[in-house]
C-alpha positions as CSV (number, residue, x, y, z in Angstrom):
1,M,79.8,-223.6,30.8
2,S,76.7,-223.8,28.8
3,S,75.0,-227.0,27.8
4,V,75.7,-228.4,24.4
5,L,74.3,-225.3,22.8
6,D,76.3,-225.6,19.6
7,V,74.5,-228.9,18.8
8,S,71.3,-227.6,20.2
9,S,71.2,-224.5,18.0
10,L,71.7,-226.6,14.9
11,Y,68.9,-228.9,16.1
12,D,66.6,-226.0,16.9
13,S,66.8,-224.8,13.2
14,Y,65.3,-228.2,12.2
15,S,62.9,-228.6,15.1
16,S,61.2,-225.3,14.5
17,K,59.9,-226.7,11.2
18,A,58.6,-229.9,12.7
19,G,56.3,-230.6,15.6
20,D,56.4,-234.4,15.9
21,A,57.0,-236.3,19.1
22,L,60.5,-237.3,18.1
23,T,61.5,-233.7,17.7
24,S,60.2,-232.9,21.3
25,A,62.0,-235.9,22.8
26,A,65.3,-235.3,21.1
27,A,65.2,-231.5,21.9
28,G,64.6,-232.3,25.6
29,K,67.5,-234.7,25.7
30,I,69.9,-232.4,23.9
31,N,68.9,-229.4,26.0
32,S,69.3,-231.3,29.2
33,V,73.0,-232.2,28.6
34,N,75.5,-230.1,30.6
35,K,78.9,-230.4,32.2
36,D,77.4,-232.5,35.0
37,S,75.8,-235.0,32.6
38,S,76.9,-238.6,32.7
39,D,78.4,-240.4,29.7
40,E,75.1,-242.3,29.2
41,E,73.1,-239.1,29.2
42,L,75.4,-237.5,26.6
43,M,75.3,-240.6,24.4
44,E,71.5,-240.8,24.6
45,A,71.3,-237.2,23.5
46,C,73.6,-237.9,20.6
47,K,71.6,-240.9,19.6
48,S,68.4,-238.8,19.8
49,F,69.9,-236.3,17.4
50,E,71.1,-239.0,15.0
51,T,67.7,-240.6,15.1
52,Y,66.0,-237.3,14.3
53,F,68.5,-236.6,11.5
54,V,68.1,-240.1,9.9
55,Q,64.3,-239.8,10.2
56,K,64.4,-236.5,8.2
57,M,66.7,-238.1,5.6
58,I,64.2,-241.0,5.2
59,E,61.3,-238.7,4.9
60,E,63.0,-236.7,2.2
61,A,64.1,-239.8,0.3
62,K,60.6,-241.2,0.4
63,K,59.2,-238.0,-1.1
64,T,61.1,-238.8,-4.2
65,T,59.6,-242.2,-4.6
66,E,56.1,-242.1,-3.2
67,N,53.0,-241.6,-5.3
68,E,50.3,-240.0,-3.2
69,D,47.6,-241.6,-5.4
70,E,48.9,-245.1,-4.7
71,D,49.3,-244.7,-0.9
72,G,46.4,-246.0,1.1
73,E,44.8,-244.2,4.0
74,Y,46.6,-246.2,6.6
75,T,50.0,-245.8,5.0
76,K,49.6,-242.1,5.1
77,M,48.5,-242.2,8.8
78,F,51.4,-244.3,10.0
79,A,54.1,-243.0,7.7
80,D,55.7,-240.8,10.5
81,M,55.7,-243.8,12.9
82,R,57.2,-246.0,10.3
83,N,59.9,-243.5,9.5
84,E,60.7,-243.0,13.2
85,Q,61.0,-246.7,13.8
86,M,63.3,-247.1,10.8
87,A,65.5,-244.2,12.0
88,A,65.7,-245.6,15.5
89,A,66.8,-249.0,14.1
90,V,69.5,-247.4,11.9
91,T,70.8,-245.4,14.9
92,E,70.8,-248.4,17.2
93,S,72.7,-250.5,14.6
94,G,75.5,-247.9,14.6
95,Q,75.7,-248.1,10.8
96,I,76.0,-244.4,10.3
97,G,77.9,-243.6,13.4
98,L,76.9,-240.0,13.7
99,A,76.0,-240.3,17.4
100,Q,79.4,-241.8,18.2
101,Q,81.3,-239.1,16.3
102,L,79.2,-236.4,17.9
103,Y,79.7,-238.0,21.4
104,D,83.5,-238.2,20.9
105,N,83.6,-234.6,19.7
106,L,81.5,-233.2,22.5
107,K,83.5,-235.1,25.2
108,M,86.7,-233.6,23.8
109,Q,85.4,-230.1,23.1
110,Y,83.6,-229.6,26.5
111,N,85.9,-231.8,28.6
112,L,82.9,-233.7,29.8
């Protein structure tokens, strides 16, 4: 049985476009999941994917409202960090629930 390659291949299409630390961390967690993974490891990989997904949604949403001329130098420097922290907070709160749905689906699909 392969690792969670269905999710990993979806993620890879996004990660090839971005080189941030969150991308690397999430990719590592997702690619390390296999049939011998514990429930905690699987959930952590699912949360990493949701955090990445939410961060990309935040970045795209902010593009529609930000005015580059008004942003200060420090705002631009720390925008990725801010977006990552916001995404992590949303994921941990469980408000979207993508990680839990993905976890439940993978447990059922791969009999983990």
